[in-house]
C-alpha beads as a LAMMPS data file, in Angstrom:
LAMMPS data file: protein, C-alpha beads

222 atoms
221 bonds

1 atom types
1 bond types

-500.0 500.0 xlo xhi
-500.0 500.0 ylo yhi
-500.0 500.0 zlo zhi

Masses

1 110.0

Atoms # bond

1 1 1 -1.873 -0.521 23.620
2 1 1 0.538 -2.826 22.710
3 1 1 2.134 -6.312 22.453
4 1 1 5.188 -8.615 22.338
5 1 1 5.466 -12.718 22.205
6 1 1 9.152 -12.421 23.643
7 1 1 11.454 -14.274 21.120
8 1 1 10.328 -14.220 17.538
9 1 1 11.452 -14.272 13.758
10 1 1 10.165 -11.356 11.797
11 1 1 8.663 -12.980 8.532
12 1 1 7.972 -10.536 5.087
13 1 1 5.353 -11.271 3.193
14 1 1 4.970 -9.796 -0.887
15 1 1 4.463 -9.954 -3.925
16 1 1 4.420 -6.694 -5.965
17 1 1 7.851 -5.136 -7.470
18 1 1 8.204 -2.145 -5.284
19 1 1 7.627 -4.485 -2.353
20 1 1 10.469 -7.223 -3.519
21 1 1 12.621 -4.165 -3.101
22 1 1 11.584 -4.021 -0.102
23 1 1 12.202 -6.972 1.482
24 1 1 15.584 -7.931 -0.433
25 1 1 16.152 -5.052 2.203
26 1 1 16.294 -7.047 4.983
27 1 1 17.091 -10.515 3.568
28 1 1 19.963 -11.455 5.376
29 1 1 17.823 -11.153 8.746
30 1 1 13.581 -12.268 7.949
31 1 1 12.510 -14.555 6.273
32 1 1 10.745 -13.911 3.001
33 1 1 7.584 -15.331 1.524
34 1 1 7.255 -13.848 -2.036
35 1 1 4.175 -14.947 -3.614
36 1 1 0.831 -15.694 -2.712
37 1 1 1.470 -19.775 -3.298
38 1 1 4.186 -19.413 -1.157
39 1 1 2.193 -18.220 1.946
40 1 1 -0.689 -20.991 0.606
41 1 1 1.957 -23.397 1.484
42 1 1 3.578 -21.319 4.831
43 1 1 3.109 -23.035 8.064
44 1 1 1.910 -20.006 10.187
45 1 1 3.673 -20.152 13.194
46 1 1 2.293 -17.990 16.346
47 1 1 5.066 -17.302 18.124
48 1 1 6.627 -15.569 14.766
49 1 1 5.827 -11.489 13.307
50 1 1 4.325 -11.150 10.095
51 1 1 4.299 -8.006 8.352
52 1 1 2.385 -8.179 4.939
53 1 1 3.861 -5.518 2.576
54 1 1 0.852 -4.417 0.176
55 1 1 -0.690 -7.394 0.115
56 1 1 -3.955 -7.971 -1.843
57 1 1 -5.516 -11.169 -0.067
58 1 1 -7.730 -12.153 3.055
59 1 1 -5.902 -13.514 5.722
60 1 1 -7.608 -16.330 7.405
61 1 1 -9.628 -14.907 10.750
62 1 1 -7.746 -17.816 13.227
63 1 1 -4.297 -16.365 12.048
64 1 1 -5.693 -12.942 12.973
65 1 1 -6.766 -13.833 16.415
66 1 1 -3.007 -14.141 17.678
67 1 1 -2.088 -10.608 17.062
68 1 1 0.981 -10.826 15.471
69 1 1 0.143 -10.261 11.631
70 1 1 0.587 -6.754 10.299
71 1 1 0.659 -4.497 7.106
72 1 1 2.385 -2.242 5.181
73 1 1 -0.599 0.245 3.374
74 1 1 0.257 3.177 1.289
75 1 1 -2.119 5.765 2.807
76 1 1 -2.430 7.803 6.067
77 1 1 -4.859 5.360 7.509
78 1 1 -7.472 5.413 8.295
79 1 1 -7.797 7.809 4.930
80 1 1 -7.772 5.158 1.852
81 1 1 -8.836 2.070 3.273
82 1 1 -9.152 -0.237 0.818
83 1 1 -7.708 -0.843 -2.647
84 1 1 -5.673 0.714 -4.811
85 1 1 -4.932 3.915 -2.867
86 1 1 -1.451 5.006 -4.655
87 1 1 -3.465 5.324 -7.345
88 1 1 -6.854 6.824 -5.775
89 1 1 -4.681 8.943 -3.725
90 1 1 -2.926 10.611 -7.029
91 1 1 -5.895 11.047 -8.884
92 1 1 -8.023 12.996 -6.318
93 1 1 -4.720 15.457 -6.206
94 1 1 -3.194 13.986 -2.990
95 1 1 0.335 15.054 -2.464
96 1 1 1.620 13.764 1.055
97 1 1 0.449 10.675 2.197
98 1 1 1.826 8.001 4.807
99 1 1 3.457 4.555 4.534
100 1 1 1.352 3.218 7.376
101 1 1 1.958 -0.002 9.376
102 1 1 -0.719 -1.659 11.190
103 1 1 -1.871 -4.607 13.020
104 1 1 -4.178 -6.572 11.202
105 1 1 -7.664 -7.277 12.354
106 1 1 -11.084 -8.407 11.214
107 1 1 -11.305 -4.996 9.228
108 1 1 -10.513 -3.607 6.205
109 1 1 -7.459 -1.803 6.858
110 1 1 -8.974 -1.088 9.813
111 1 1 -6.048 -2.318 13.144
112 1 1 -4.261 -0.325 15.517
113 1 1 -1.543 1.555 14.185
114 1 1 2.068 0.885 14.967
115 1 1 3.415 4.164 13.272
116 1 1 3.411 6.239 9.844
117 1 1 6.112 7.677 7.788
118 1 1 5.166 10.503 5.966
119 1 1 6.308 10.774 2.154
120 1 1 5.154 12.887 -1.176
121 1 1 2.580 12.018 -3.896
122 1 1 4.541 14.379 -6.286
123 1 1 6.217 13.403 -9.220
124 1 1 5.239 10.085 -11.315
125 1 1 4.364 6.393 -10.419
126 1 1 8.078 5.611 -10.599
127 1 1 9.381 8.449 -8.167
128 1 1 5.725 7.868 -5.968
129 1 1 7.062 4.350 -4.915
130 1 1 10.411 5.114 -4.421
131 1 1 9.522 7.018 -1.519
132 1 1 6.760 4.256 -0.627
133 1 1 9.835 2.207 -0.655
134 1 1 11.956 4.375 1.352
135 1 1 9.092 4.764 3.877
136 1 1 8.403 0.966 4.223
137 1 1 12.105 0.286 4.562
138 1 1 11.646 2.917 7.542
139 1 1 9.291 1.933 9.156
140 1 1 9.827 -1.901 9.137
141 1 1 13.311 -1.137 10.323
142 1 1 11.613 0.590 13.395
143 1 1 9.218 -2.555 13.730
144 1 1 12.288 -4.767 13.453
145 1 1 14.502 -2.668 16.464
146 1 1 11.545 -3.371 18.775
147 1 1 11.530 -6.971 18.436
148 1 1 14.691 -6.968 18.332
149 1 1 15.613 -5.394 22.176
150 1 1 12.017 -7.480 23.263
151 1 1 9.749 -4.416 23.898
152 1 1 6.562 -3.851 24.001
153 1 1 4.765 -3.063 20.528
154 1 1 3.121 0.279 21.276
155 1 1 0.109 0.385 19.292
156 1 1 -2.687 2.884 18.827
157 1 1 -6.621 2.502 17.787
158 1 1 -7.829 4.006 13.940
159 1 1 -10.249 6.067 14.600
160 1 1 -11.737 5.257 11.569
161 1 1 -14.732 7.948 11.662
162 1 1 -11.904 10.426 10.347
163 1 1 -11.301 8.399 7.262
164 1 1 -13.166 6.130 4.501
165 1 1 -12.760 3.029 2.152
166 1 1 -12.256 3.811 -1.239
167 1 1 -12.949 0.981 -3.974
168 1 1 -10.411 -0.826 -5.959
169 1 1 -9.646 0.373 -9.694
170 1 1 -10.152 -2.284 -12.783
171 1 1 -8.613 -1.445 -15.983
172 1 1 -11.933 0.101 -17.374
173 1 1 -12.094 2.848 -14.973
174 1 1 -8.948 3.829 -16.915
175 1 1 -10.741 4.234 -20.309
176 1 1 -12.562 7.736 -20.733
177 1 1 -15.085 8.720 -23.505
178 1 1 -13.546 11.965 -25.233
179 1 1 -16.751 13.585 -24.730
180 1 1 -16.455 13.531 -21.105
181 1 1 -12.524 15.494 -21.186
182 1 1 -14.261 18.702 -20.860
183 1 1 -15.635 17.626 -17.225
184 1 1 -11.840 17.264 -16.475
185 1 1 -9.931 20.138 -15.556
186 1 1 -6.033 19.922 -16.891
187 1 1 -4.741 19.120 -13.369
188 1 1 -7.049 16.375 -12.963
189 1 1 -5.804 14.938 -16.408
190 1 1 -2.281 15.342 -15.448
191 1 1 -2.314 13.618 -11.570
192 1 1 -4.456 10.512 -13.626
193 1 1 -1.798 9.892 -15.944
194 1 1 0.977 10.449 -13.760
195 1 1 -0.725 7.464 -11.461
196 1 1 -1.825 5.670 -13.608
197 1 1 1.893 3.920 -14.876
198 1 1 2.701 0.526 -15.344
199 1 1 2.441 -2.046 -14.079
200 1 1 -1.084 -0.430 -13.581
201 1 1 -3.929 0.532 -16.821
202 1 1 -3.057 3.728 -18.204
203 1 1 -4.898 6.961 -19.174
204 1 1 -7.128 5.792 -21.983
205 1 1 -9.316 8.441 -24.089
206 1 1 -11.514 6.183 -26.125
207 1 1 -13.094 8.060 -29.696
208 1 1 -16.510 7.428 -30.957
209 1 1 -14.803 5.215 -33.659
210 1 1 -13.261 3.046 -31.305
211 1 1 -9.534 4.153 -31.649
212 1 1 -7.865 5.323 -28.540
213 1 1 -5.082 7.453 -27.509
214 1 1 -2.997 6.217 -24.431
215 1 1 -1.449 8.901 -22.636
216 1 1 2.270 7.729 -21.103
217 1 1 3.358 11.541 -19.905
218 1 1 2.414 15.017 -20.046
219 1 1 3.387 17.817 -18.428
220 1 1 1.370 20.454 -16.905
221 1 1 1.410 24.457 -16.136
222 1 1 -0.781 26.588 -14.841

Bonds

1 1 1 2
2 1 2 3
3 1 3 4
4 1 4 5
5 1 5 6
6 1 6 7
7 1 7 8
8 1 8 9
9 1 9 10
10 1 10 11
11 1 11 12
12 1 12 13
13 1 13 14
14 1 14 15
15 1 15 16
16 1 16 17
17 1 17 18
18 1 18 19
19 1 19 20
20 1 20 21
21 1 21 22
22 1 22 23
23 1 23 24
24 1 24 25
25 1 25 26
26 1 26 27
27 1 27 28
28 1 28 29
29 1 29 30
30 1 30 31
31 1 31 32
32 1 32 33
33 1 33 34
34 1 34 35
35 1 35 36
36 1 36 37
37 1 37 38
38 1 38 39
39 1 39 40
40 1 40 41
41 1 41 42
42 1 42 43
43 1 43 44
44 1 44 45
45 1 45 46
46 1 46 47
47 1 47 48
48 1 48 49
49 1 49 50
50 1 50 51
51 1 51 52
52 1 52 53
53 1 53 54
54 1 54 55
55 1 55 56
56 1 56 57
57 1 57 58
58 1 58 59
59 1 59 60
60 1 60 61
61 1 61 62
62 1 62 63
63 1 63 64
64 1 64 65
65 1 65 66
66 1 66 67
67 1 67 68
68 1 68 69
69 1 69 70
70 1 70 71
71 1 71 72
72 1 72 73
73 1 73 74
74 1 74 75
75 1 75 76
76 1 76 77
77 1 77 78
78 1 78 79
79 1 79 80
80 1 80 81
81 1 81 82
82 1 82 83
83 1 83 84
84 1 84 85
85 1 85 86
86 1 86 87
87 1 87 88
88 1 88 89
89 1 89 90
90 1 90 91
91 1 91 92
92 1 92 93
93 1 93 94
94 1 94 95
95 1 95 96
96 1 96 97
97 1 97 98
98 1 98 99
99 1 99 100
100 1 100 101
101 1 101 102
102 1 102 103
103 1 103 104
104 1 104 105
105 1 105 106
106 1 106 107
107 1 107 108
108 1 108 109
109 1 109 110
110 1 110 111
111 1 111 112
112 1 112 113
113 1 113 114
114 1 114 115
115 1 115 116
116 1 116 117
117 1 117 118
118 1 118 119
119 1 119 120
120 1 120 121
121 1 121 122
122 1 122 123
123 1 123 124
124 1 124 125
125 1 125 126
126 1 126 127
127 1 127 128
128 1 128 129
129 1 129 130
130 1 130 131
131 1 131 132
132 1 132 133
133 1 133 134
134 1 134 135
135 1 135 136
136 1 136 137
137 1 137 138
138 1 138 139
139 1 139 140
140 1 140 141
141 1 141 142
142 1 142 143
143 1 143 144
144 1 144 145
145 1 145 146
146 1 146 147
147 1 147 148
148 1 148 149
149 1 149 150
150 1 150 151
151 1 151 152
152 1 152 153
153 1 153 154
154 1 154 155
155 1 155 156
156 1 156 157
157 1 157 158
158 1 158 159
159 1 159 160
160 1 160 161
161 1 161 162
162 1 162 163
163 1 163 164
164 1 164 165
165 1 165 166
166 1 166 167
167 1 167 168
168 1 168 169
169 1 169 170
170 1 170 171
171 1 171 172
172 1 172 173
173 1 173 174
174 1 174 175
175 1 175 176
176 1 176 177
177 1 177 178
178 1 178 179
179 1 179 180
180 1 180 181
181 1 181 182
182 1 182 183
183 1 183 184
184 1 184 185
185 1 185 186
186 1 186 187
187 1 187 188
188 1 188 189
189 1 189 190
190 1 190 191
191 1 191 192
192 1 192 193
193 1 193 194
194 1 194 195
195 1 195 196
196 1 196 197
197 1 197 198
198 1 198 199
199 1 199 200
200 1 200 201
201 1 201 202
202 1 202 203
203 1 203 204
204 1 204 205
205 1 205 206
206 1 206 207
207 1 207 208
208 1 208 209
209 1 209 210
210 1 210 211
211 1 211 212
212 1 212 213
213 1 213 214
214 1 214 215
215 1 215 216
216 1 216 217
217 1 217 218
218 1 218 219
219 1 219 220
220 1 220 221
221 1 221 222
């Protein structure tokens, strides 16, 4: 399947710190909307194409029906649809993934896919975000080339049976009672520490007296 609307402006909608770095690569060529407040005030135009970069809010159904709303999701869709995809993948020991650009529909990260760019999930969060930034810039460039050349936007439906939805993490999910440490392997603790870095809640070991050990950095060796 595919679509195109002829001559169209490309509008990038974002707010996260890593997404800001992606969007600014296209500042001279696109329109940038850098907050939820500005998006709410935006006059939606069905002749334009919108890419939401790591967006956390629902888009009105009547906007989606035009078929010109797309989203960048940092996982190999349909795997890890839903909230906190970066943290959930790293904590689960996933080492290679993708940045996926898909056309939004009324489901949760379930729309047809434009393309995927492979990325590494090795290292700490700053390294992982650098990979996501690189992949996002590459995939937006490919999408923009299609628009600039007035080509058909080719899309491939997701097989949702091959994927799953993950739950958005909350701060309390990063707090572990010391008594439960015995249930974790050293590799699991390492993955949790490197995935739970600022601006996300860091891994905390909580003791019976209420004191807490906050883990910023650990080493792991077999």
